[in-house]
VEXDREN-2710 file (C-alpha; in Angstrom, 1 decimal):
% VEXDREN-2710
k/r/px/py/pz
1/MET/94.6/-28.8/8.0
2/ALA/91.7/-28.7/10.2
3/GLU/88.2/-27.3/8.6
4/GLY/88.4/-24.7/11.4
5/LYS/91.5/-23.3/10.7
6/LYS/91.4/-22.6/7.0
7/GLN/90.3/-19.1/7.5
8/ALA/92.8/-18.2/10.5
9/THR/93.7/-14.7/8.7
10/TRP/91.4/-13.3/11.3
11/GLY/91.1/-15.9/13.5
12/GLY/94.1/-15.3/16.0
13/ARG/92.0/-14.3/19.2
14/PHE/89.7/-17.0/18.7
15/SER/90.3/-20.6/20.4
16/GLU/88.1/-22.5/18.0
17/GLY/87.1/-22.1/14.3
18/PRO/83.5/-21.2/13.2
19/ALA/80.8/-23.8/13.3
20/GLU/79.6/-25.0/9.8
21/LEU/76.2/-23.0/9.9
22/MET/78.6/-20.3/10.4
23/LEU/80.9/-21.3/7.5
24/ARG/77.7/-21.6/5.0
25/ILE/75.9/-18.4/6.1
26/GLY/79.8/-16.5/6.0
27/GLU/80.8/-17.8/2.5
28/SER/80.7/-15.6/-0.2
29/VAL/83.1/-17.2/-2.5
30/SER/80.1/-19.2/-4.5
31/PHE/79.1/-16.0/-6.1
32/ASP/82.2/-13.3/-5.5
33/GLN/84.6/-15.5/-7.3
34/ARG/83.3/-13.7/-10.4
35/LEU/85.6/-11.2/-9.2
36/ALA/88.7/-13.0/-9.6
37/PRO/90.2/-10.9/-12.6
38/PHE/89.4/-7.7/-10.5
39/ASP/90.8/-8.8/-7.4
40/VAL/94.0/-9.8/-9.0
41/GLN/94.7/-6.6/-11.3
42/GLY/93.9/-5.0/-7.6
43/SER/96.7/-7.1/-5.8
44/GLN/99.0/-6.3/-8.7
45/ALA/98.3/-2.4/-8.5
46/GLN/98.8/-3.1/-4.5
47/ALA/102.4/-5.0/-5.0
48/ALA/103.5/-2.4/-7.5
49/MET/102.6/0.5/-5.1
50/LEU/104.3/-1.0/-2.2
51/ALA/107.4/-1.7/-4.1
52/HIS/107.0/1.9/-5.2
53/VAL/107.3/3.1/-1.6
54/GLY/110.0/0.7/-0.4
55/ILE/107.4/-1.4/1.4
56/ILE/108.4/-4.8/-0.4
57/SER/111.5/-5.0/-2.9
58/PRO/111.2/-5.1/-6.5
59/GLU/111.8/-8.8/-6.5
60/GLU/109.1/-9.5/-4.3
61/ARG/106.7/-7.1/-6.4
62/ASP/107.6/-9.3/-9.4
63/ALA/107.3/-12.4/-7.6
64/ILE/103.8/-11.6/-6.3
65/GLN/102.7/-10.5/-9.9
66/ALA/103.8/-13.3/-11.6
67/GLY/102.1/-15.5/-8.8
68/LEU/98.7/-13.5/-9.2
69/ASP/99.0/-14.4/-13.2
70/ALA/99.4/-17.9/-12.9
71/ILE/96.4/-18.2/-10.2
72/LEU/94.3/-16.0/-12.8
73/ALA/95.3/-18.6/-15.6
74/LYS/93.9/-21.3/-13.5
75/VAL/90.6/-19.5/-12.6
76/GLU/90.2/-18.8/-16.3
77/ALA/90.8/-22.5/-17.2
78/GLY/88.6/-23.5/-14.8
79/GLU/91.1/-25.2/-13.0
80/PHE/91.1/-23.1/-9.5
81/ASN/90.1/-24.8/-6.3
82/TRP/87.4/-22.4/-4.6
83/ASP/86.8/-23.2/-1.1
84/PRO/84.3/-22.0/0.7
85/ALA/86.2/-22.3/4.1
86/LEU/88.1/-19.3/3.4
87/GLU/84.6/-17.2/2.8
88/ASP/85.5/-15.2/-0.3
89/VAL/87.3/-14.5/-3.3
90/HIS/90.0/-12.4/-1.8
91/MET/91.1/-15.0/0.7
92/ASN/91.2/-17.8/-1.6
93/ILE/93.6/-16.2/-3.7
94/GLU/95.6/-15.0/-1.1
95/GLN/96.2/-18.2/-0.1
96/ALA/97.0/-19.9/-2.9
97/LEU/99.4/-17.1/-3.9
98/THR/101.0/-17.5/-0.5
99/GLN/101.8/-21.0/-0.8
100/GLU/103.6/-20.5/-3.9
101/VAL/105.3/-17.1/-3.3
102/PRO/106.5/-16.4/0.2
103/ALA/106.9/-13.0/-0.3
104/ALA/102.9/-12.4/-0.8
105/ALA/102.7/-12.5/3.2
106/LYS/103.6/-8.8/2.7
107/LEU/100.8/-8.4/-0.1
108/HIS/97.9/-7.1/2.6
109/THR/100.0/-4.6/4.1
110/ALA/98.2/-1.5/4.6
111/ARG/95.2/-3.4/3.3
112/SER/91.9/-4.5/4.4
113/ARG/89.4/-6.8/2.7
114/ASN/86.9/-3.5/3.2
115/ASP/88.9/-1.4/0.9
116/GLN/89.7/-4.4/-1.3
117/VAL/86.4/-5.4/-2.1
118/ALA/85.3/-1.9/-2.4
119/THR/88.1/-1.7/-5.2
120/ASP/87.2/-4.6/-6.8
121/MET/83.7/-3.8/-7.3
122/ARG/84.6/-0.4/-8.8
123/LEU/86.5/-2.1/-11.4
124/TRP/84.0/-4.4/-11.8
125/PHE/81.4/-1.3/-12.3
126/LYS/83.2/-0.1/-14.9
127/TYR/83.4/-3.2/-16.6
128/ALA/79.8/-3.7/-16.5
129/CYS/79.0/-0.4/-17.3
130/ASP/80.6/-0.9/-20.6
131/GLU/79.3/-4.3/-21.3
132/VAL/75.5/-2.8/-20.9
133/ASP/76.6/0.1/-22.8
134/ALA/77.3/-2.2/-25.7
135/SER/74.3/-3.4/-25.7
136/LEU/72.1/-1.0/-25.2
137/ALA/73.6/0.6/-28.4
138/ALA/73.0/-2.8/-30.4
139/VAL/69.3/-2.6/-29.1
140/ILE/69.4/1.5/-30.4
141/ALA/70.8/-0.1/-33.7
142/ALA/68.3/-2.6/-34.3
143/LEU/65.1/-0.6/-33.3
144/VAL/66.4/2.3/-35.9
145/ASP/67.4/0.0/-38.5
146/LEU/63.2/-1.4/-38.0
147/ALA/62.1/2.4/-37.9
148/ASP/63.9/2.7/-41.1
149/ARG/61.8/0.0/-42.7
150/THR/58.9/0.8/-41.2
151/GLN/58.9/5.0/-42.0
152/ARG/56.0/4.5/-44.4
153/VAL/53.5/2.0/-42.2
154/ILE/51.3/4.5/-40.5
155/ILE/49.5/2.8/-37.5
156/PRO/47.1/4.4/-34.7
157/GLY/48.9/5.9/-32.0
158/TYR/47.5/5.3/-28.4
159/THR/46.5/6.8/-25.6
160/HIS/44.8/4.9/-22.5
161/LEU/44.9/1.8/-25.1
162/GLN/42.5/3.9/-27.4
163/ARG/43.5/4.9/-30.7
164/ALA/44.0/8.3/-30.6
165/GLN/46.2/9.9/-33.7
166/PRO/48.0/8.2/-36.7
167/VAL/51.7/7.9/-36.2
168/SER/54.1/6.0/-38.2
169/MET/55.4/3.0/-36.8
170/ALA/58.8/4.3/-37.2
171/HIS/58.1/7.4/-35.0
172/HIS/56.6/5.2/-32.1
173/LEU/59.7/2.8/-32.2
174/LEU/62.0/5.9/-32.3
175/ALA/60.7/6.5/-29.1
176/TYR/62.0/3.6/-27.2
177/VAL/65.6/5.3/-28.9
178/GLU/65.0/8.2/-27.0
179/MET/64.6/6.1/-23.9
180/PHE/67.7/3.7/-24.4
181/ALA/69.9/6.7/-25.4
182/ARG/69.2/8.0/-21.9
183/ASP/69.7/4.8/-20.5
184/ARG/73.1/5.1/-21.8
185/THR/73.7/8.6/-20.1
186/ARG/72.6/6.5/-17.0
187/ILE/74.8/3.9/-17.4
188/ALA/77.8/6.5/-18.1
189/ALA/77.1/8.2/-14.8
190/VAL/77.1/5.2/-12.6
191/LYS/80.7/4.5/-14.4
192/ALA/81.9/7.7/-13.8
193/GLN/80.9/7.5/-10.2
194/ALA/82.9/4.2/-10.1
195/ASN/86.0/5.9/-11.3
196/VAL/87.4/6.9/-8.0
197/CYS/89.7/4.5/-6.3
198/PRO/88.9/3.6/-2.4
199/LEU/92.2/1.7/-2.2
200/GLY/94.1/2.7/1.1
201/SER/91.3/3.3/3.0
202/GLY/91.7/0.4/5.3
203/ALA/89.4/-1.1/7.2
204/ILE/87.9/2.3/8.2
205/ALA/90.5/4.7/9.0
206/GLY/93.3/4.3/6.6
207/THR/97.2/3.5/7.6
208/THR/100.2/5.0/9.4
209/LEU/102.4/3.2/6.6
210/PRO/103.8/5.1/3.9
211/ILE/101.4/4.1/1.0
212/ASP/100.9/6.1/-2.2
213/ARG/97.2/6.3/-3.1
214/GLU/97.7/8.3/-6.3
215/PHE/100.1/6.0/-7.6
216/VAL/97.8/3.0/-7.3
217/ALA/94.9/4.6/-8.9
218/LYS/96.7/5.4/-11.7
219/GLU/98.0/1.7/-12.0
220/LEU/94.3/0.9/-12.0
221/GLY/93.1/3.7/-14.4
222/PHE/91.1/5.3/-11.9
223/VAL/91.9/8.3/-13.3
224/ASP/90.2/11.7/-15.0
225/ALA/89.9/12.8/-18.7
226/GLN/93.3/14.7/-17.9
227/GLY/94.8/11.2/-16.7
228/GLN/95.0/12.4/-13.3
229/PRO/94.2/10.2/-10.7
230/GLN/90.9/10.1/-8.5
231/VAL/91.0/8.8/-4.8
232/THR/87.8/8.7/-2.3
233/GLN/88.5/11.7/0.4
234/ASN/86.7/9.9/3.2
235/SER/87.9/6.6/4.1
236/MET/84.9/5.7/6.3
237/ASP/83.0/6.6/3.3
238/ALA/84.7/4.9/1.2
239/VAL/84.5/1.3/2.7
240/SER/80.9/1.6/3.5
241/ASP/79.3/3.5/0.4
242/ARG/77.0/1.1/-1.7
243/ASP/75.6/4.3/-4.0
244/SER/77.3/2.4/-7.0
245/PHE/75.3/-0.7/-6.6
246/ILE/72.3/0.9/-6.0
247/GLU/72.3/3.6/-8.8
248/PHE/73.8/0.3/-11.1
249/ALA/70.6/-1.6/-10.1
250/SER/68.6/1.5/-10.5
251/ALA/69.8/1.8/-13.9
252/CYS/69.4/-1.8/-14.7
253/ALA/65.9/-1.5/-13.5
254/THR/65.1/1.3/-15.7
255/ILE/66.2/-0.3/-18.6
256/GLY/64.1/-3.3/-17.7
257/VAL/61.2/-0.6/-17.4
258/HIS/61.6/0.3/-21.1
259/LEU/62.1/-3.1/-22.2
260/SER/58.9/-4.6/-20.8
261/ARG/57.1/-1.3/-22.4
262/LEU/58.6/-2.2/-25.6
263/SER/57.6/-6.1/-24.9
264/GLU/54.4/-5.2/-24.4
265/ASP/54.1/-3.2/-27.2
266/PHE/55.2/-6.1/-29.3
267/ILE/53.1/-8.4/-27.8
268/LEU/49.9/-6.2/-28.4
269/TRP/50.9/-5.9/-32.0
270/SER/51.5/-9.3/-32.6
271/SER/48.3/-10.8/-31.2
272/ALA/45.3/-11.4/-33.7
273/GLU/43.2/-8.4/-32.6
274/PHE/46.2/-6.0/-33.9
275/GLY/48.1/-7.8/-36.3
276/PHE/50.6/-5.1/-37.0
277/VAL/53.7/-7.4/-36.7
278/LYS/54.9/-10.8/-37.2
279/LEU/57.5/-11.8/-34.9
280/PRO/60.3/-14.3/-35.9
281/ASP/59.9/-18.1/-35.3
282/ALA/63.4/-18.2/-33.5
283/PHE/62.2/-16.1/-30.5
284/THR/58.4/-17.3/-30.0
285/THR/57.1/-20.9/-28.9
286/GLY/54.1/-22.7/-29.3
287/SER/51.6/-24.8/-27.4
288/SER/52.1/-28.3/-26.0
289/LEU/48.1/-28.4/-26.7
290/MET/46.9/-25.9/-29.0
291/PRO/48.9/-26.6/-32.2
292/GLN/48.0/-23.4/-33.9
293/LYS/49.5/-21.0/-31.1
294/LYS/52.7/-19.0/-31.8
295/ASN/53.4/-17.6/-28.5
296/PRO/55.7/-14.1/-27.8
297/ASP/57.3/-15.9/-24.8
298/ALA/60.8/-13.7/-25.5
299/PHE/58.8/-10.6/-25.1
300/GLU/56.8/-12.0/-22.1
301/LEU/59.8/-13.3/-20.6
302/ILE/61.5/-9.6/-20.9
303/ARG/58.5/-8.5/-19.4
304/GLY/58.6/-10.6/-16.3
305/LYS/62.4/-10.1/-15.8
306/SER/61.9/-6.3/-15.5
307/ALA/60.0/-7.4/-12.1
308/ARG/63.3/-9.2/-11.1
309/LEU/65.2/-6.2/-11.9
310/THR/63.0/-3.6/-9.6
311/GLY/63.3/-6.4/-6.9
312/ASN/66.9/-6.2/-7.0
313/LEU/67.0/-2.4/-6.4
314/GLN/64.5/-2.7/-3.8
315/MET/66.6/-5.5/-1.9
316/LEU/69.5/-2.9/-2.2
317/LEU/67.9/-0.1/-0.9
318/THR/66.2/-2.0/2.2
319/MET/69.5/-3.6/3.1
320/VAL/71.7/-0.3/3.5
321/LYS/68.7/1.8/4.7
322/GLY/69.5/0.9/8.7
323/LEU/73.1/0.4/8.6
324/PRO/75.2/2.5/10.8
325/LEU/79.1/3.3/9.6
326/THR/81.0/2.0/8.7
327/TYR/81.4/-1.5/7.1
328/ASN/78.8/-4.1/8.6
329/ARG/78.6/-7.7/7.2
330/ASP/75.0/-7.2/6.1
331/LEU/76.9/-5.7/3.0
332/GLN/78.0/-8.8/1.8
333/GLU/74.7/-9.4/0.4
334/ASP/75.2/-6.2/-1.7
335/LYS/76.7/-8.5/-4.9
336/PRO/74.3/-11.3/-5.6
337/PRO/71.4/-8.4/-6.8
338/VAL/73.8/-6.6/-9.0
339/PHE/75.4/-9.0/-10.4
340/ASP/72.2/-10.7/-11.4
341/SER/70.8/-7.3/-12.2
342/PHE/74.0/-7.1/-15.0
343/ASP/73.4/-10.9/-16.1
344/GLN/69.9/-10.2/-16.8
345/THR/69.7/-6.5/-18.1
346/LYS/72.7/-8.0/-20.5
347/LEU/70.4/-11.2/-21.2
348/ILE/67.3/-9.4/-22.0
349/LEU/68.8/-6.5/-24.2
350/ASP/70.7/-9.0/-26.1
351/CYS/67.7/-10.9/-26.7
352/VAL/65.8/-7.8/-28.3
353/ALA/68.8/-6.8/-30.4
354/ALA/68.7/-10.1/-32.1
355/CYS/65.2/-10.5/-32.2
356/LEU/64.5/-7.0/-33.8
357/PRO/65.9/-7.8/-37.2
358/GLY/63.5/-10.3/-37.5
359/VAL/60.4/-8.7/-37.0
360/VAL/58.0/-7.8/-40.1
361/ALA/55.3/-5.3/-40.2
362/ASP/52.0/-6.3/-41.7
363/ALA/51.4/-3.1/-43.6
364/GLN/48.1/-4.0/-44.8
365/ARG/46.4/-4.7/-41.3
366/CYS/48.0/-1.5/-40.2
367/ALA/46.3/0.4/-42.9
368/GLU/43.2/-0.9/-42.0
369/ALA/43.6/0.1/-38.3
370/VAL/44.8/3.4/-39.4
371/ALA/41.9/4.2/-41.5
372/ASP/39.8/4.9/-38.6
373/PRO/38.8/8.6/-39.8
374/ALA/38.1/9.4/-35.7
375/LEU/42.0/9.3/-35.5
376/LEU/42.1/12.6/-37.7
377/ALA/39.4/14.3/-35.2
378/THR/41.6/16.6/-33.8
379/ASP/42.9/17.6/-37.2
380/VAL/39.2/18.7/-37.5
381/VAL/39.9/20.8/-34.5
382/ASP/42.9/22.1/-36.3
383/TYR/40.9/22.8/-39.3
384/LEU/38.5/25.1/-37.2
385/VAL/41.1/26.9/-35.5
386/ASN/42.6/28.4/-38.5
387/LYS/39.4/29.7/-39.5
388/ALA/39.4/31.8/-36.2
389/VAL/37.5/29.1/-34.1
390/PRO/38.6/29.5/-30.4
391/PHE/40.1/26.1/-29.6
392/ARG/37.8/25.1/-26.8
393/GLU/34.9/26.1/-29.0
394/ALA/36.5/24.1/-32.1
395/HIS/37.0/21.0/-29.9
396/HIS/33.3/21.3/-28.4
397/ILE/32.1/21.0/-32.5
398/VAL/33.9/18.2/-33.2
399/GLY/32.8/16.3/-30.2
400/ALA/29.3/16.9/-31.5
401/LEU/30.5/15.6/-35.3
402/VAL/31.6/12.6/-33.4
403/GLY/28.0/12.0/-31.8
404/LEU/26.6/12.9/-34.9
405/SER/28.6/10.1/-36.2
406/GLU/27.7/7.5/-33.7
407/LYS/24.0/8.6/-34.2
408/LEU/23.9/7.7/-37.6
409/GLU/26.4/5.1/-37.5
410/THR/28.1/6.8/-40.1
411/PRO/32.1/7.3/-40.1
412/LEU/33.2/10.9/-39.3
413/ASN/34.3/11.5/-43.1
414/GLN/31.6/10.2/-44.9
415/LEU/28.7/12.3/-42.8
416/PRO/26.4/14.1/-45.2
417/TYR/27.1/17.9/-45.4
418/SER/24.0/19.0/-45.0
419/GLU/24.2/17.8/-41.6
420/VAL/27.8/18.9/-40.7
421/SER/27.1/22.6/-42.2
422/GLN/24.0/22.8/-39.2
423/ILE/26.7/22.2/-36.5
424/HIS/28.7/25.3/-37.0
425/ALA/28.9/28.1/-39.9
426/ALA/32.9/27.6/-40.1
427/LEU/32.5/24.2/-41.4
428/GLY/32.8/24.6/-44.9
429/GLU/32.7/22.0/-47.6
430/ASP/36.5/21.6/-47.6
431/TRP/36.5/20.0/-44.1
432/ILE/36.5/16.6/-45.4
433/GLN/40.0/17.5/-46.6
434/ALA/41.4/17.3/-42.8
435/PHE/40.8/13.4/-43.2
436/ASP/43.6/13.2/-46.1
437/LEU/46.2/10.8/-44.1
438/ASP/49.6/12.1/-45.9
439/LYS/48.8/15.5/-45.4
440/ALA/48.1/15.2/-41.7
441/LEU/51.4/13.7/-41.5
442/ALA/53.0/16.1/-43.3
443/ALA/51.4/18.7/-41.7
444/ARG/53.1/17.6/-38.4
445/ASP/56.5/18.8/-39.4
446/LYS/58.1/20.7/-36.1
447/PRO/61.1/19.0/-34.2
448/GLY/59.9/15.8/-32.4
449/MET/57.0/15.6/-34.5
450/PRO/55.9/12.3/-36.4
451/GLY/56.1/14.1/-39.9
452/PRO/57.9/11.8/-42.8
453/ASP/60.9/14.5/-43.0
454/GLN/61.2/14.9/-38.8
455/VAL/61.3/10.8/-38.7
456/ALA/63.9/10.3/-41.4
457/ALA/66.1/13.3/-39.8
458/ARG/65.9/11.4/-36.7
459/ILE/66.9/7.9/-38.0
460/ALA/69.7/9.7/-39.6
461/HIS/70.5/11.3/-36.3
462/TRP/70.7/8.0/-34.7
463/ARG/72.4/6.4/-37.5
464/GLN/75.2/9.2/-36.8
465/SER/75.4/8.9/-32.9
END
């Protein structure tokens, strides 16, 4: 068979085959072959539906489904020959099936590649969301375990990368648990949106044949919590909608941002300047020149890959924004960015989940950092507020104390009381008690605060979630 005739499924009106460059720019099988399991699943459901409504016989259905099983077995064994001249995963599988099963010529009845690929991708999104969710759960579990091990390790919390107030390392880590829990909610929303069957929409306007869309939706698992089939309600939207692509890429980009921020913290914490943690050797590298180096490369790569995830989202938004209804060939380019977002998101989540168990906090270095009495300046403000001093005035008073500390080059908690008492009459000799770190943390006992009991309660909560 000549190269130009291999994709004759649409070539009836053409007098010659496409140019070699057209084949190269038009093929997608190099990346969409990963849809093979979902394409087979969709085609088997299509065959079942066609038999259900009497368009093909039960024997033809069985032959088609058995042939598809055989093709999928070859794909999974790496023995299937993918031909770029057949453009995509759908045509490759259909032609291979037709060569073995004559009845397969009827399989595409009442179906277009438009609704076929839309169905394949929705099945893929459901799978991909489950995979990403499992990886998110593993990261959360690893963070909760590390938080459990660092409940008594106190560090400075930072704003503007300046020391602000003391918190436990556990409380800091649990902030990321909250982020990743929201990511799980986002991924679940993408899966829910994808859980609607577009098959039967045809190329644009459905079909005049007596198909049963609800039957095929049930066959493919596009059902609600009560087991009722869910089908798309507008054929034009069904074949051109790419919201699930955008929202999946958006969820992955948000996960990437959260992982990047987490990575930045560990990069800083593991530096000589901070020294709060030691990273496991298995997730660091050395220098080709400097033998003393231990570089946090895993976290740096994660930080870099987050930009890639953002780029994938931007590509999808830009591609779709100017397209008229319905299908346009531009949409073939929708798959590489979501496949890449899936692969990279899974990779970096799994990397973090594997790295965190080997992270060790340096309690001594953390204690030295948190010994800075200025971290409890706000607690002195609270001390004054409890003595009926208005907050704004109390803030100003403590600002004066900080100024005095800098002037005398004396730590805030070591200022002579003779000097302190002159700043405001409400500053009694007991003002020094505001610098008791344990009491300061224990006083932060309301929901969401870093008090030890609250932190322990959140760890218990996440272990039960």
